[in-house]
FIKOL-897338 format. One line per 4 residues: number of its first residue (from 0); for each residue x, y, z of N, C-alpha, C, O, CB. Coordinates in nm, 4 decimals. Each point is the difference from the previous one (the first is absolute). Last residue first. Glycine has a CB too. Example, Ala and Ser with C-alpha at 12.3 -4.5 7.8 and 13.67 -1.06 7.14 Angstrom:
% FIKOL-897338
1 = 1.2850,-0.2250,0.7080,0.0820,0.1190,0.0060,-0.0770,0.1090,0.0730,0.0509,0.1108,0.0169,0.0675,-0.1736,-0.2314  -0.0894,-0.5092,0.2075,-0.0890,0.1190,0.0000,0.0900,0.1200,0.0000,0.1036,-0.0019,0.0665,-0.2928,-0.1154,0.0581
This chain:
% FIKOL-897338
157 = 17.9861,6.2923,9.1506,0.0306,0.1414,0.0224,-0.0600,0.0499,0.1275,0.0162,0.1172,0.0341,-0.0050,-0.0832,-0.2762  -0.0459,-0.4875,0.0129,0.1125,0.0248,0.0876,0.0402,0.1437,0.0199,0.1128,0.0267,0.0416,-0.0403,-0.2415,-0.1109  -0.4490,-0.0150,-0.1763,0.1204,0.0211,-0.0799,0.1222,0.0362,0.0865,0.1087,0.0236,-0.0525,-0.2561,0.0503,-0.1367  -0.3637,-0.1853,0.2547,0.1109,-0.0766,0.0582,0.1312,0.0129,-0.0777,0.0756,-0.0965,-0.0113,-0.2449,-0.0617,0.0970
153 = -0.2771,0.3752,-0.1384,0.0348,-0.1048,-0.0940,0.1168,-0.0853,0.0498,0.0408,-0.0961,-0.0653,-0.1239,0.2420,-0.1189  -0.0644,0.2276,0.4359,-0.1183,-0.0861,-0.0163,0.0312,-0.1167,-0.0911,-0.0522,-0.1094,0.0212,-0.0977,0.3060,0.0138  0.4781,0.1323,0.0150,-0.0116,-0.0781,0.1223,-0.1205,-0.0951,-0.0078,0.0075,-0.1142,0.0455,0.1003,0.3028,0.0844  -0.0442,0.1129,-0.4830,0.1092,-0.0996,0.0002,-0.0076,-0.0876,0.1230,0.0238,-0.1205,-0.0084,0.1212,0.2772,-0.1209
149 = -0.4420,0.2080,0.0996,-0.0335,-0.1043,-0.0978,0.1034,-0.1110,-0.0018,-0.0343,-0.1180,-0.0069,-0.0819,0.2890,-0.1303  0.2046,0.2039,0.4053,-0.1118,-0.0761,0.0563,-0.0412,-0.1128,-0.0943,-0.0266,-0.1117,0.0444,-0.0523,0.3172,0.0775  0.4067,0.0928,-0.2758,0.0537,-0.0851,0.1080,-0.1103,-0.0842,0.0605,0.0202,-0.1187,0.0259,0.1573,0.2884,0.0233  -0.3067,0.1477,-0.3684,0.0772,-0.1072,-0.0629,0.0591,-0.0950,0.1046,-0.0002,-0.1216,-0.0195,0.0532,0.2759,-0.1714
145 = -0.2798,0.2319,0.3423,-0.0951,-0.0946,-0.0617,0.0741,-0.1174,-0.0623,-0.0425,-0.1147,0.0140,-0.1178,0.3030,-0.0591  0.4226,0.1617,0.2162,-0.0666,-0.0708,0.1097,-0.0984,-0.1038,-0.0521,-0.0076,-0.1110,0.0526,0.0337,0.3139,0.0903  0.1758,0.0851,-0.4538,0.0947,-0.0990,0.0509,-0.0590,-0.0807,0.1144,0.0205,-0.1211,0.0080,0.1663,0.2698,-0.0767  -0.4384,0.2103,-0.0978,0.0076,-0.1070,-0.1000,0.0945,-0.1103,0.0459,-0.0306,-0.1183,-0.0148,-0.0179,0.2846,-0.1668
141 = 0.0206,0.2190,0.4460,-0.1254,-0.0744,0.0072,0.0004,-0.1171,-0.0984,-0.0455,-0.1096,0.0329,-0.0739,0.3196,0.0369  0.4827,0.0863,-0.0829,0.0032,-0.0762,0.1231,-0.1263,-0.0858,0.0146,0.0077,-0.1159,0.0408,0.1336,0.2957,0.0644  -0.1110,0.1266,-0.4629,0.0889,-0.1144,-0.0192,0.0021,-0.0908,0.1221,-0.0002,-0.1224,-0.0124,0.1390,0.2608,-0.1410  -0.3784,0.2659,0.1844,-0.0682,-0.0915,-0.0907,0.0848,-0.1247,-0.0233,-0.0528,-0.1112,-0.0001,-0.0632,0.3053,-0.1103
137 = 0.3107,0.1480,0.3651,-0.1106,-0.0600,0.0739,-0.0751,-0.1012,-0.0885,-0.0341,-0.1089,0.0462,0.0125,0.3201,0.0931  0.3604,0.0461,-0.3377,0.0585,-0.0966,0.0935,-0.1088,-0.0736,0.0771,0.0085,-0.1211,0.0208,0.1957,0.2653,-0.0001  -0.3384,0.2085,-0.3017,0.0478,-0.1147,-0.0773,0.0584,-0.1081,0.0896,-0.0262,-0.1186,-0.0201,0.0720,0.2713,-0.1707  -0.1765,0.2530,0.3885,-0.1181,-0.0733,-0.0464,0.0408,-0.1241,-0.0793,-0.0597,-0.1066,0.0152,-0.0706,0.3219,-0.0222
133 = 0.4683,0.0792,0.1384,-0.0528,-0.0715,0.1176,-0.1214,-0.0826,-0.0397,-0.0153,-0.1138,0.0444,0.0992,0.2958,0.1086  0.0968,0.1015,-0.4808,0.0916,-0.1126,0.0272,-0.0496,-0.0829,0.1188,0.0059,-0.1229,-0.0035,0.1874,0.2579,-0.0872  -0.4273,0.2619,-0.0143,-0.0197,-0.0993,-0.1056,0.0856,-0.1232,0.0275,-0.0477,-0.1128,-0.0124,-0.0037,0.2957,-0.1536  0.1143,0.1795,0.4510,-0.1323,-0.0594,0.0242,-0.0282,-0.1083,-0.1039,-0.0498,-0.1073,0.0341,-0.0331,0.3244,0.0662
129 = 0.4699,0.0384,-0.1549,0.0162,-0.0933,0.1128,-0.1328,-0.0667,0.0346,-0.0021,-0.1169,0.0386,0.1909,0.2572,0.0507  -0.1902,0.1912,-0.4231,0.0764,-0.1156,-0.0470,0.0143,-0.1027,0.1125,-0.0137,-0.1201,-0.0233,0.1390,0.2666,-0.1408  -0.3238,0.2641,0.2679,-0.0895,-0.0783,-0.0868,0.0699,-0.1270,-0.0478,-0.0606,-0.1070,-0.0051,-0.0556,0.3183,-0.0686  0.3697,0.0982,0.3192,-0.0944,-0.0703,0.0869,-0.0981,-0.0837,-0.0794,-0.0387,-0.1084,0.0436,0.0612,0.2908,0.1221
125 = 0.2887,0.0937,-0.4056,0.0643,-0.1088,0.0716,-0.0986,-0.0816,0.0855,0.0018,-0.1231,-0.0033,0.2068,0.2603,0.0053  -0.3573,0.1168,-0.4473,0.0214,0.0409,0.1388,0.0529,-0.1225,0.0758,-0.0575,-0.1085,-0.0087,-0.1290,0.2872,-0.0013  0.2424,-0.0788,-0.5225,-0.0640,-0.0875,0.0957,0.0345,0.0504,0.1396,0.1170,0.0214,0.0315,-0.1072,-0.2201,-0.1911  -0.0475,0.4380,-0.3591,0.0789,-0.0247,0.1199,-0.0805,-0.0902,0.0929,-0.1225,0.0101,0.0068,0.2417,0.2139,-0.0287
121 = -0.1015,-0.0264,-0.5371,-0.0673,-0.0729,0.1096,0.0989,-0.0258,0.1146,0.1162,-0.0335,-0.0232,-0.2746,-0.0764,-0.1432  0.1737,0.5450,-0.1735,0.0523,-0.1358,0.0205,-0.0816,-0.0685,0.1076,-0.0468,0.0650,0.0935,0.2792,0.0060,-0.1621  -0.2523,0.4053,-0.0782,-0.0331,-0.0851,-0.1144,0.0585,-0.1414,0.0113,0.0229,-0.0661,-0.1013,-0.0319,0.2724,-0.0373  0.0204,0.1128,0.4997,0.0994,0.0341,-0.1033,-0.0122,-0.0958,-0.1193,0.0999,-0.0438,-0.0570,0.0567,0.1344,0.2353
117 = -0.4281,-0.3024,0.1666,0.0644,0.1291,0.0293,0.1089,0.0214,-0.1032,0.0726,-0.0929,-0.0352,-0.1226,0.0759,0.2848  -0.3711,-0.3483,-0.0948,0.0651,0.0631,-0.1162,0.0520,0.1365,0.0431,-0.0766,0.0882,0.0390,-0.0749,-0.2111,-0.2041  0.0440,-0.3635,0.4328,-0.0215,0.1441,-0.0005,0.0741,0.0541,-0.1211,0.1136,-0.0396,-0.0261,-0.1384,0.0535,0.2815  -0.1991,-0.5250,-0.1021,0.1152,0.0811,-0.0322,-0.0421,0.1462,-0.0006,-0.1187,0.0325,-0.0015,0.2219,-0.2200,-0.1338
113 = -0.2673,-0.3547,0.3227,-0.0255,0.1400,-0.0340,0.1293,0.0716,-0.0372,0.1082,-0.0372,0.0455,-0.3057,0.0376,0.1085  0.0523,-0.5287,-0.2081,0.0976,0.0859,0.0677,-0.0266,0.1456,-0.0399,0.0064,0.0340,-0.1181,0.1673,-0.2217,0.1219  -0.4543,-0.1578,-0.1659,0.0567,-0.0715,0.1153,0.0894,0.0892,0.0841,0.0112,-0.0182,0.1213,-0.0217,-0.1920,-0.2520  -0.2328,0.2906,-0.3055,-0.0539,0.0546,0.1231,0.0495,-0.0695,0.1258,-0.0545,0.0223,0.1082,-0.1423,0.0407,-0.2381
109 = 0.3194,-0.1216,-0.3521,-0.1039,-0.0908,0.0513,-0.0620,0.0494,0.1297,-0.0904,-0.0642,0.0536,0.2103,-0.1236,-0.1615  0.2431,0.4247,-0.0962,-0.1102,-0.0032,-0.0973,-0.1165,-0.0847,0.0477,-0.1156,0.0315,-0.0283,0.2814,0.0004,-0.1526  0.2293,-0.0253,0.4419,-0.0654,0.1319,0.0033,-0.1211,-0.0010,-0.0921,-0.1083,0.0433,0.0391,0.3285,0.0706,0.0112  0.0470,-0.4945,-0.0543,-0.0673,0.0104,0.1299,-0.0750,0.1331,0.0116,-0.1114,0.0051,0.0522,0.2888,-0.1519,0.0513
105 = 0.0939,0.0854,-0.4808,-0.1208,-0.0836,-0.0078,-0.0777,0.0050,0.1311,-0.1229,0.0071,-0.0014,0.2376,-0.1581,-0.1636  0.3027,0.3635,0.1558,-0.0943,0.0735,-0.0845,-0.1312,-0.0762,-0.0127,-0.1071,0.0604,0.0055,0.2986,0.0411,-0.1320  0.1569,-0.3196,0.3403,-0.0505,0.1083,0.0861,-0.1021,0.0815,-0.0776,-0.1053,0.0346,0.0536,0.3238,-0.0247,0.0744  0.0104,-0.3320,-0.3712,-0.0963,-0.0640,0.0900,-0.0603,0.1027,0.0940,-0.1200,-0.0052,0.0272,0.2471,-0.2104,-0.0409
101 = 0.2176,0.3572,-0.2701,-0.1211,-0.0288,-0.0787,-0.1083,-0.0646,0.0875,-0.1186,0.0291,-0.0156,0.2609,-0.0573,-0.1914  0.2869,0.0999,0.3848,-0.0732,0.1265,-0.0083,-0.1307,-0.0192,-0.0768,-0.1018,0.0613,0.0323,0.3192,0.0667,-0.0233  -0.0252,-0.5654,0.2300,0.0415,0.0964,-0.1005,-0.0832,0.1291,0.0082,-0.1076,0.0035,0.0598,0.1791,-0.1944,-0.2075  0.0332,-0.1121,0.5898,-0.0708,-0.0178,-0.1278,0.0494,0.1080,-0.0983,0.0737,0.0912,0.0376,-0.2807,-0.1904,0.0808
97 = 0.2898,0.0490,0.3735,0.0654,-0.1101,-0.0720,-0.0693,-0.0331,-0.1304,-0.0021,-0.1153,-0.0431,0.0763,0.0250,0.2603  -0.1582,0.4458,0.1298,-0.0891,-0.1155,-0.0099,0.0656,-0.1212,-0.0663,-0.0492,-0.1124,0.0108,-0.1402,0.2718,-0.0213  0.4322,0.2465,0.0528,-0.0413,-0.0379,0.1346,-0.0874,-0.1242,-0.0028,0.0140,-0.0882,0.0848,-0.0009,0.3271,-0.0147  0.1109,-0.0499,-0.4819,0.1187,-0.0578,0.0671,-0.0358,-0.0465,0.1405,0.0440,-0.1070,0.0422,0.1078,0.2569,-0.1763
93 = -0.4779,0.0820,-0.1166,0.0231,-0.1345,-0.0518,0.1161,-0.0685,0.0688,-0.0053,-0.1195,0.0288,-0.0858,0.1931,-0.2461  0.0065,0.3747,0.3181,-0.1048,-0.0834,0.0561,0.0174,-0.1446,-0.0467,-0.0162,-0.0936,0.0783,-0.1401,0.2918,-0.0713  0.4414,0.1180,-0.1954,0.0343,-0.0220,0.1408,-0.1039,-0.0884,0.0676,0.0355,-0.0880,0.0785,0.0801,0.3104,-0.0718  -0.2001,-0.0946,-0.4498,0.1157,-0.0895,0.0049,0.0398,-0.0297,0.1440,0.0317,-0.1142,0.0333,0.0469,0.2049,-0.2531
89 = -0.4164,0.2251,0.1358,-0.0497,-0.1336,-0.0270,0.1130,-0.1016,0.0070,-0.0203,-0.1125,0.0457,-0.1607,0.2088,-0.1894  0.2481,0.3290,0.4426,-0.0247,-0.0210,-0.1426,-0.0539,-0.1412,-0.0175,0.0054,-0.0816,0.0920,0.1788,0.2451,-0.1598  -0.2576,0.1044,0.5340,0.0858,-0.0904,-0.0751,-0.0342,-0.0010,-0.1466,-0.1168,0.0122,-0.0368,0.1413,-0.1503,0.2384  -0.0698,0.4406,0.2951,-0.0582,-0.0237,-0.1323,0.1003,-0.0790,-0.0821,0.1175,0.0357,-0.0085,-0.2555,0.1778,0.0192
85 = 0.2623,-0.1268,0.4311,-0.1450,-0.0158,0.0156,-0.0733,-0.0228,-0.1319,-0.1035,-0.0667,-0.0019,0.1198,0.2109,0.2016  0.5013,-0.3114,-0.1489,-0.0735,0.1280,0.0079,-0.1496,-0.0250,0.0118,-0.0475,-0.1092,-0.0312,0.2264,0.2221,-0.1048  0.2729,-0.3954,0.2791,-0.1216,-0.0174,-0.0794,-0.0832,0.1248,0.0220,-0.0413,0.0291,0.1122,0.0450,-0.2853,-0.0943  0.5608,0.1374,0.0259,-0.1255,0.0525,0.0527,-0.1151,-0.0268,-0.0957,0.0186,-0.0075,-0.1214,0.1084,0.1839,0.2438
81 = 0.3269,-0.4646,-0.0372,-0.0627,0.0790,-0.1046,-0.1331,0.0525,0.0536,-0.0875,-0.0798,0.0335,0.2002,-0.0570,-0.2176  0.3944,-0.1128,0.3402,-0.1303,0.0496,0.0376,-0.0548,0.0871,-0.1121,0.0718,0.0821,-0.0570,-0.0100,-0.0910,0.3014  0.3099,-0.4213,-0.2037,-0.0302,0.1322,-0.0549,-0.1386,0.0395,0.0432,-0.0921,-0.0812,-0.0080,0.2426,0.0434,-0.1895  0.2792,-0.3541,0.2863,-0.1306,0.0543,0.0372,-0.0125,0.1398,-0.0597,0.0933,0.0802,0.0035,-0.0990,-0.2166,0.2120
77 = 0.3023,-0.3737,-0.2569,-0.0033,0.1449,-0.0203,-0.1408,0.0486,0.0333,-0.0978,-0.0719,-0.0202,0.2791,0.0621,-0.1607  0.0131,-0.4462,0.4076,-0.0724,0.0580,-0.1129,0.0172,0.1510,-0.0058,0.0087,0.0665,0.1033,-0.1737,-0.2524,-0.0891  0.3156,-0.1650,0.3189,0.0938,0.0383,-0.1059,-0.0647,0.0608,-0.1208,0.0626,0.0087,-0.1057,0.0797,-0.1867,0.1839  -0.3333,0.0404,0.3579,0.0039,-0.1106,-0.0967,0.0944,0.0325,-0.1170,0.0143,-0.0801,-0.0924,-0.2512,0.0179,0.1562
73 = 0.1561,0.3820,0.2741,0.0557,-0.1162,0.0702,0.0107,-0.1213,-0.0917,0.0831,-0.0881,0.0222,-0.1797,0.1747,0.1911  -0.1209,0.3071,-0.3674,0.1438,0.0186,0.0068,0.0686,-0.1209,0.0646,0.1065,-0.0428,-0.0445,-0.1423,0.2911,0.0575  -0.4343,-0.2444,-0.0185,0.0536,-0.0162,-0.1350,0.1517,0.0143,-0.0021,0.0690,-0.0785,-0.0650,-0.2836,0.1660,-0.0272  -0.0074,-0.0071,0.4975,-0.0117,-0.1427,-0.0359,0.0543,-0.0269,-0.1403,0.0644,-0.1022,-0.0235,-0.2657,0.0835,0.1723
69 = 0.1787,0.4670,0.0071,0.1043,-0.0761,0.0686,-0.0053,-0.1485,-0.0365,0.1040,-0.0637,-0.0169,-0.1122,0.2293,0.2046  -0.3326,0.1120,-0.3572,0.1290,0.0348,-0.0599,0.1109,-0.0833,0.0640,0.0822,-0.0590,-0.0700,-0.1636,0.2940,0.0224  -0.3494,-0.2694,0.2312,0.0064,-0.0645,-0.1323,0.1342,0.0252,-0.0661,0.0575,-0.0905,-0.0603,-0.3049,0.1160,0.0357  0.1658,0.1933,0.4334,0.0077,-0.1439,0.0215,0.0124,-0.0746,-0.1318,0.0806,-0.0923,-0.0115,-0.2151,0.1181,0.2198
65 = 0.0563,0.4340,-0.2251,0.1348,-0.0270,0.0444,0.0220,-0.1487,0.0230,0.1045,-0.0542,-0.0357,-0.0968,0.2802,0.1389  -0.4429,-0.0800,-0.2015,0.0866,0.0055,-0.1180,0.1445,-0.0289,0.0356,0.0691,-0.0700,-0.0742,-0.2239,0.2349,-0.0285  -0.1493,-0.1311,0.4554,-0.0344,-0.1177,-0.0807,0.0904,-0.0057,-0.1222,0.0537,-0.1058,-0.0328,-0.2937,0.1148,0.1122  0.2734,0.3702,0.1843,0.0594,-0.1144,0.0691,-0.0283,-0.1301,-0.0749,0.0857,-0.0880,-0.0076,-0.1106,0.2088,0.2262
61 = -0.1748,0.2771,-0.3689,0.1441,0.0039,-0.0269,0.0699,-0.1182,0.0663,0.0950,-0.0548,-0.0558,-0.1038,0.3057,0.0392  -0.4501,-0.1834,0.1007,0.0227,-0.0535,-0.1335,0.1501,-0.0008,-0.0348,0.0481,-0.0917,-0.0666,-0.2767,0.1748,-0.0022  0.0792,0.1171,0.4827,-0.0022,-0.1469,-0.0021,0.0275,-0.0614,-0.1370,0.0654,-0.1039,-0.0088,-0.2255,0.1173,0.1944  0.3766,0.4641,-0.0785,-0.1375,-0.0508,-0.0072,0.0009,-0.1521,-0.0066,0.0978,-0.0579,-0.0473,-0.1726,0.2685,-0.0687
57 = 0.4675,0.0752,0.3615,-0.0386,-0.0680,-0.1242,-0.1462,-0.0388,0.0024,-0.0487,-0.0515,0.1007,0.2812,-0.0337,-0.1256  0.0920,0.4904,0.2702,-0.0969,-0.1079,0.0202,-0.0397,-0.0578,-0.1359,-0.0269,0.0738,-0.0947,-0.0593,0.0354,0.3079  0.5516,0.1366,-0.0455,-0.1082,0.0117,-0.0979,-0.0925,-0.1191,0.0207,0.0437,-0.1148,-0.0068,0.1039,0.2390,-0.1619  0.2760,0.1628,0.4533,-0.0822,-0.1187,-0.0231,-0.1149,0.0331,-0.0953,-0.0619,0.1061,0.0078,0.1219,-0.1944,0.2211
53 = 0.4591,0.2958,-0.1475,-0.1426,0.0340,-0.0129,-0.0770,-0.1286,-0.0314,0.0324,-0.0718,-0.0945,0.0210,0.3096,0.0133  0.4379,-0.1842,0.1224,-0.0750,-0.0462,0.1170,-0.1471,0.0327,-0.0037,-0.0702,-0.0244,0.0982,0.2755,0.0497,0.0278  0.1491,0.0407,-0.4688,-0.0011,0.1081,0.1003,-0.0796,-0.0406,0.1252,-0.0132,0.0802,0.0925,0.0326,0.0895,-0.2788  0.0086,-0.4614,-0.1931,0.1366,0.0210,0.0480,0.0086,0.1082,0.1064,0.0910,-0.0027,0.0829,-0.0093,-0.0698,-0.3046
49 = -0.5564,-0.1674,0.1826,0.0971,0.0443,-0.1013,0.1358,0.0274,0.0657,0.0151,-0.0146,0.1213,-0.2023,0.1148,-0.2605  -0.2214,-0.4532,0.2775,0.0715,0.1189,0.0456,0.1027,0.0355,-0.1076,0.0759,-0.0858,-0.0450,-0.1094,0.0266,0.2930  -0.4766,-0.2151,-0.2124,0.1418,-0.0069,-0.0369,0.0636,0.1301,0.0457,-0.0682,0.1008,0.0186,0.0246,-0.2537,-0.2200  -0.4297,-0.1440,0.3587,0.0725,0.1198,-0.0382,0.1390,-0.0360,-0.0504,0.0536,-0.1064,0.0311,-0.1834,0.2396,0.1369
45 = -0.3984,-0.3209,0.0048,0.1220,-0.0385,-0.0701,0.0675,0.1269,-0.0504,-0.0610,0.0812,-0.0695,-0.0370,-0.3068,0.0019  -0.2562,0.1182,0.5057,0.0265,0.0684,-0.1262,0.1284,-0.0535,-0.0600,0.0891,-0.0445,0.0724,-0.2086,0.2509,0.0079  -0.2788,-0.4183,0.2751,0.1416,0.0324,-0.0237,0.0174,0.0614,-0.1392,-0.0606,-0.0445,-0.0975,0.1321,-0.1441,0.2512  -0.4800,0.0070,0.0721,0.0166,0.1440,-0.0136,0.1455,0.0413,-0.0258,0.0319,0.1188,0.0014,-0.2283,-0.0917,0.1488
41 = 0.0518,-0.4873,-0.0869,-0.0811,0.0545,-0.1103,0.0213,0.1490,-0.0188,-0.0217,0.0514,-0.1097,-0.1469,-0.2273,0.1532  0.5731,-0.1076,0.1437,-0.1392,0.0105,0.0450,-0.0753,0.0694,-0.1120,0.0608,0.0527,-0.0932,0.0012,-0.0429,0.3430  0.4255,-0.3181,-0.2490,-0.0806,0.1206,-0.0234,-0.1377,-0.0103,0.0640,-0.0532,-0.1083,0.0246,0.1761,0.1439,-0.2381  0.2527,-0.3661,0.1870,-0.0054,0.0858,0.1201,-0.1014,0.1132,-0.0143,-0.0318,0.0674,0.0980,0.2712,-0.1217,-0.0549
37 = -0.1555,-0.2495,-0.4012,-0.0377,-0.0835,0.1138,-0.0134,0.0790,0.1284,-0.0764,-0.0375,0.0889,0.1905,-0.1509,-0.1981  0.0478,0.3957,-0.2830,-0.1431,-0.0262,-0.0127,-0.0496,-0.0828,0.1183,-0.1106,0.0214,0.0497,0.1300,-0.0111,-0.3006  0.4432,0.0660,0.2147,-0.0713,0.1211,0.0419,-0.1514,-0.0190,-0.0074,-0.0730,0.0474,0.0871,0.2664,0.0908,-0.1667  0.0799,-0.4832,-0.0843,0.0149,0.0100,0.1456,-0.0771,0.1198,0.0534,-0.0685,-0.0095,0.1018,0.2944,-0.0992,-0.1164
33 = -0.2055,0.0617,-0.4467,-0.0839,-0.1046,0.0555,0.0042,0.0020,0.1521,-0.1024,-0.0158,0.0665,0.1416,-0.1224,-0.2709  0.2500,0.4260,-0.0269,-0.1394,0.0460,-0.0085,-0.0962,-0.1023,0.0574,-0.0970,0.0363,0.0665,0.1556,0.0961,-0.2688  0.3967,-0.2482,0.1741,-0.0198,0.1039,0.1004,-0.1433,0.0523,-0.0016,-0.0584,0.0253,0.1054,0.2993,0.0372,-0.1267  -0.1131,-0.3742,-0.3093,0.0042,-0.0644,0.1306,-0.0299,0.1026,0.1102,-0.0775,-0.0278,0.0915,0.2454,-0.1415,-0.1784
29 = -0.1210,0.3305,-0.3485,-0.1250,-0.0772,0.0116,-0.0075,-0.0636,0.1379,-0.1045,0.0036,0.0649,0.1028,-0.0495,-0.3139  0.3991,0.2636,0.1420,-0.1069,0.0975,0.0231,-0.1348,-0.0711,0.0160,-0.0812,0.0381,0.0843,0.2095,0.1351,-0.2165  0.2435,-0.4333,0.0127,0.0115,0.0445,0.1402,-0.1110,0.0996,0.0335,-0.0568,-0.0045,0.1091,0.3070,-0.0308,-0.1166  -0.2161,-0.1068,-0.4382,-0.0417,-0.1128,0.0842,0.0039,0.0374,0.1477,-0.0891,-0.0372,0.0764,0.1748,-0.1223,-0.2497
25 = 0.0753,0.4739,-0.1346,-0.1448,-0.0138,-0.0147,-0.0510,-0.1137,0.0884,-0.1036,0.0133,0.0652,0.1169,0.0750,-0.3016  0.4521,-0.0246,0.2071,-0.0639,0.1083,0.0753,-0.1510,-0.0100,-0.0046,-0.0667,0.0235,0.1008,0.2614,0.1214,-0.1499  0.0549,-0.4484,-0.2114,0.0142,-0.0305,0.1429,-0.0675,0.1081,0.0851,-0.0676,-0.0310,0.0981,0.2848,-0.0895,-0.1450  -0.2033,0.1990,-0.4103,-0.0886,-0.1149,0.0253,0.0055,-0.0366,0.1484,-0.1032,-0.0235,0.0629,0.1383,-0.0628,-0.2997
21 = 0.2606,0.4125,0.0860,-0.1352,0.0542,0.0082,-0.1029,-0.1115,0.0264,-0.0989,0.0206,0.0703,0.1670,0.1663,-0.2266  0.3827,-0.3088,0.0836,-0.0099,0.0731,0.1264,-0.1416,0.0549,0.0188,-0.0534,-0.0040,0.1108,0.2984,0.0642,-0.1253  -0.1419,-0.2682,-0.3944,-0.0090,-0.0999,0.1068,-0.0152,0.0681,0.1363,-0.0755,-0.0470,0.0851,0.2155,-0.1124,-0.2220  -0.3193,0.4507,-0.2587,0.1268,-0.0666,0.0240,-0.0211,-0.1055,0.1101,-0.1037,-0.0010,0.0663,0.2363,0.2101,-0.1362
17 = -0.5397,-0.0564,-0.2640,0.0733,0.0357,0.1225,0.1318,-0.0780,0.0094,0.0132,-0.1107,-0.0521,-0.2323,0.1609,0.1678  0.0012,0.0956,-0.5907,-0.0180,-0.1028,0.1023,0.0781,0.0407,0.1238,0.1020,0.0682,-0.0104,-0.1341,-0.2489,-0.1647  -0.1667,0.5589,-0.1562,0.1078,-0.0984,0.0081,-0.0352,-0.1031,0.1053,-0.0846,0.0235,0.0863,0.2556,0.1472,-0.1590  -0.3284,0.3346,-0.1702,-0.0521,-0.1354,0.0238,0.1173,-0.0974,-0.0033,0.0708,-0.0099,-0.1002,-0.2972,0.0678,-0.0033
13 = 0.2676,0.4694,0.2540,0.0071,-0.0893,-0.1165,-0.0502,-0.1405,0.0393,0.0196,-0.0456,0.1127,0.1777,0.1789,-0.2074  -0.4029,0.2859,0.3586,0.1280,-0.0701,-0.0115,0.0020,-0.0879,-0.1240,-0.1057,-0.0394,-0.0493,0.1305,0.0427,0.2985  -0.2899,0.4672,-0.1601,-0.0273,-0.1417,-0.0195,0.1335,-0.0726,-0.0197,0.0755,0.0326,-0.0916,-0.3047,0.0172,-0.0110  0.1791,0.4058,0.4027,0.0060,-0.0459,-0.1377,-0.0262,-0.1507,-0.0058,0.0126,-0.0714,0.0995,0.1505,0.2562,-0.1566
9 = -0.1591,0.0711,0.4712,-0.0479,0.0996,-0.0936,0.0050,-0.0447,-0.1466,-0.0510,0.0713,-0.0863,0.1255,0.0978,0.2494  0.0758,-0.3834,0.2719,-0.1420,-0.0207,-0.0324,-0.0485,0.0884,-0.1127,-0.1144,-0.0143,-0.0431,0.0781,-0.0496,0.2773  0.4825,0.0758,-0.0426,-0.0181,-0.1336,-0.0544,-0.1439,-0.0236,-0.0469,-0.0253,-0.0865,-0.0838,0.2078,0.0063,0.2345  -0.0402,0.4781,0.0794,0.0342,0.0060,-0.1423,-0.0168,-0.1368,-0.0653,-0.0152,-0.0075,-0.1219,0.1762,0.1946,0.1683
5 = -0.2323,-0.1374,0.4259,-0.1085,0.0555,-0.0799,0.0347,0.0055,-0.1485,-0.0896,-0.0140,-0.0833,0.0201,0.1472,0.2815  0.2377,-0.5017,0.1559,0.0507,0.1258,-0.0517,-0.1070,0.0565,-0.0924,-0.0481,-0.0708,-0.0885,0.2924,-0.0042,0.1063  -0.2981,-0.2722,0.4071,-0.0273,0.0253,-0.1403,0.0559,0.1358,-0.0387,-0.0318,0.1007,0.0634,-0.1751,-0.2436,-0.0535  0.2103,-0.2724,0.3954,0.0522,0.1307,-0.0372,-0.0175,0.0168,-0.1493,0.0464,-0.0829,-0.0783,0.1203,0.0820,0.2688
1 = -0.4482,-0.3096,0.1935,0.0792,0.0090,-0.1218,0.0482,0.1420,-0.0213,-0.0697,0.0963,0.0322,-0.0592,-0.2857,-0.1315  0.0151,-0.0787,0.5773,-0.0514,0.0933,-0.0972,0.0943,0.0065,-0.1213,0.1217,-0.0108,0.0145,-0.2339,0.1434,0.1704
């Protein structure tokens, strides 16, 4: 079980690359988690224990994020967590999609992406943005499948 000091969780740490010791610790933690996953059953809970011995149960998503964090640290990368709110500005939506704010505005104007007007500003509902992104990925996947099939028919080696 991990020991977590509660004061360590109350503020955002400075962005920095991990030390060599932290990289080694992250690699060891990954190894230990992989071993634990191999022993786990479907009803096993994931918990951490604080300095006073109080156990805190982790939601499954937290474990997925912890795995991603540890993998990045093990590679020597700096890691920063940024929450995504339920209502997003056009700029935030554009950042998630990898497009400009102007393109998001065009998507709204074209009826491709719904928005909500609150406090005289347009807002994108997170779930609507994720649905739009999933639809785009699905369309791209279908197009790529067609291109691969055509390439195979033409004997292009794909």
